PAZAPA-4460 file (N, C-alpha, C; in steps of 0.05 Angstrom, whole numbers, plus 32768, in hexadecimal, padded with zeros to 4 digits):
% residues 45
    n_x    n_y    n_z   ca_x   ca_y   ca_z    c_x    c_y    c_z   seq   type   mol
   80E0   8BEB   8E1C   80F2   8BEA   8E06   810E   8BF0   8E0E     1      X     A
   8112   8C02   8E21   812D   8C08   8E2A   813B   8BF0   8E35     2      X     A
   812D   8BE0   8E44   8138   8BC7   8E4E   8140   8BB4   8E38     3      X     A
   812F   8BB2   8E24   8135   8BA1   8E0D   814D   8BAB   8DFE     4      X     A
   814F   8BC5   8DFB   8166   8BD1   8DEE   8180   8BCA   8DFD     5      X     A
   817F   8BCC   8E17   8197   8BC6   8E27   819F   8BA9   8E23     6      X     A
   818C   8B97   8E22   8193   8B7B   8E1E   81A0   8B77   8E03     7      X     A
   8195   8B83   8DEE   81A0   8B80   8DD3   81BB   8B8E   8DD0     8      X     A
   81BD   8BA6   8DD9   81D5   8BB6   8DD4   81EC   8BAE   8DE7     9      X     A
   81E6   8BAB   8E00   81FB   8BA6   8E14   81FF   8B89   8E1B    10      X     A
   81EE   8B78   8E11   81F1   8B5B   8E16   81EE   8B54   8E34    11      X     A
   81DC   8B62   8E42   81D8   8B5D   8E5E   81CF   8B40   8E63    12      X     A
   81C2   8B35   8E4F   81BB   8B19   8E50   81B8   8B10   8E33    13      X     A
   81B6   8AF7   8E30   81B3   8AEC   8E15   8198   8AF4   8E09    14      X     A
   8198   8AFC   8DF0   817F   8B04   8DE3   816F   8AEB   8DDD    15      X     A
   8156   8AEC   8DE6   8144   8AD6   8DE3   8133   8ADB   8DC9    16      X     A
   8136   8AC9   8DB5   8127   8ACD   8D9C   8109   8ACF   8DA1    17      X     A
   80FF   8AC0   8DB5   80E2   8AC1   8DBB   80DA   8ADD   8DC5    18      X     A
   80EC   8AEA   8DD4   80E6   8B05   8DDE   80E6   8B19   8DC6    19      X     A
   80F9   8B16   8DB3   80F9   8B28   8D9C   80E0   8B24   8D8C    20      X     A
   80D8   8B0B   8D88   80C0   8B05   8D78   80A7   8B11   8D86    21      X     A
   80A6   8B0F   8DA0   8090   8B1A   8DAF   808F   8B38   8DAD    22      X     A
   80A5   8B45   8DAF   80A6   8B63   8DAC   809D   8B6B   8D90    23      X     A
   80A7   8B5E   8D7C   809F   8B65   8D60   8081   8B5F   8D5C    24      X     A
   8078   8B49   8D66   805C   8B41   8D61   8048   8B51   8D72    25      X     A
   8050   8B59   8D8B   803C   8B64   8D9D   8043   8B81   8DA6    26      X     A
   805B   8B8A   8DA1   8063   8BA4   8DAB   8071   8BB4   8D96    27      X     A
   806B   8BB0   8D7D   8079   8BBD   8D67   8076   8BDB   8D68    28      X     A
   805E   8BE5   8D6F   805A   8C02   8D72   806C   8C0E   8D87    29      X     A
   8070   8C00   8D9D   8082   8C09   8DB2   809E   8C0A   8DA8    30      X     A
   80A6   8BF5   8D9A   80C2   8BF4   8D8F   80C7   8C0A   8D7B    31      X     A
   80B4   8C0F   8D69   80B7   8C24   8D55   80B8   8C40   8D63    32      X     A
   80A7   8C44   8D77   80A7   8C5E   8D85   80C2   8C61   8D94    33      X     A
   80CC   8C4C   8D9F   80E6   8C4E   8DAD   80FC   8C54   8D99    34      X     A
   80FC   8C47   8D82   8111   8C4D   8D6E   810F   8C6A   8D64    35      X     A
   80F6   8C74   8D60   80F3   8C8F   8D57   80FD   8CA3   8D6C    36      X     A
   80F8   8C9D   8D86   8102   8CAF   8D9B   8120   8CAF   8D9C    37      X     A
   812C   8C98   8D98   814A   8C97   8D98   8155   8CA7   8D80    38      X     A
   8148   8CA4   8D69   8151   8CB3   8D51   814E   8CD1   8D56    39      X     A
   8138   8CD9   8D61   8133   8CF5   8D67   8148   8D00   8D7B    40      X     A
   814E   8CF1   8D8E   8161   8CF9   8DA3   817D   8CFC   8D96    41      X     A
   8184   8CEB   8D84   819E   8CEC   8D77   81A1   8D06   8D66    42      X     A
   818A   8D0F   8D5C   818A   8D28   8D4C   8191   8D40   8D5D    43      X     A
   818C   8D3E   8D77   8192   8D54   8D89   81B0   8D58   8D8E    44      X     A
   81BF   8D42   8D8A   81DB   8D43   8D91   81EC   8D4B   8D79    45      X     A
***
């Protein structure tokens, strides 16, 4: 998920809609856990 985040946020490469669809369809739990960890980390600052 960190690699995906880097692609989306920093534009390291063009975002592939098929990759986004795959992540949502097959890795949604990972994406949600990653988002929760980022939110929790932001609360520390």
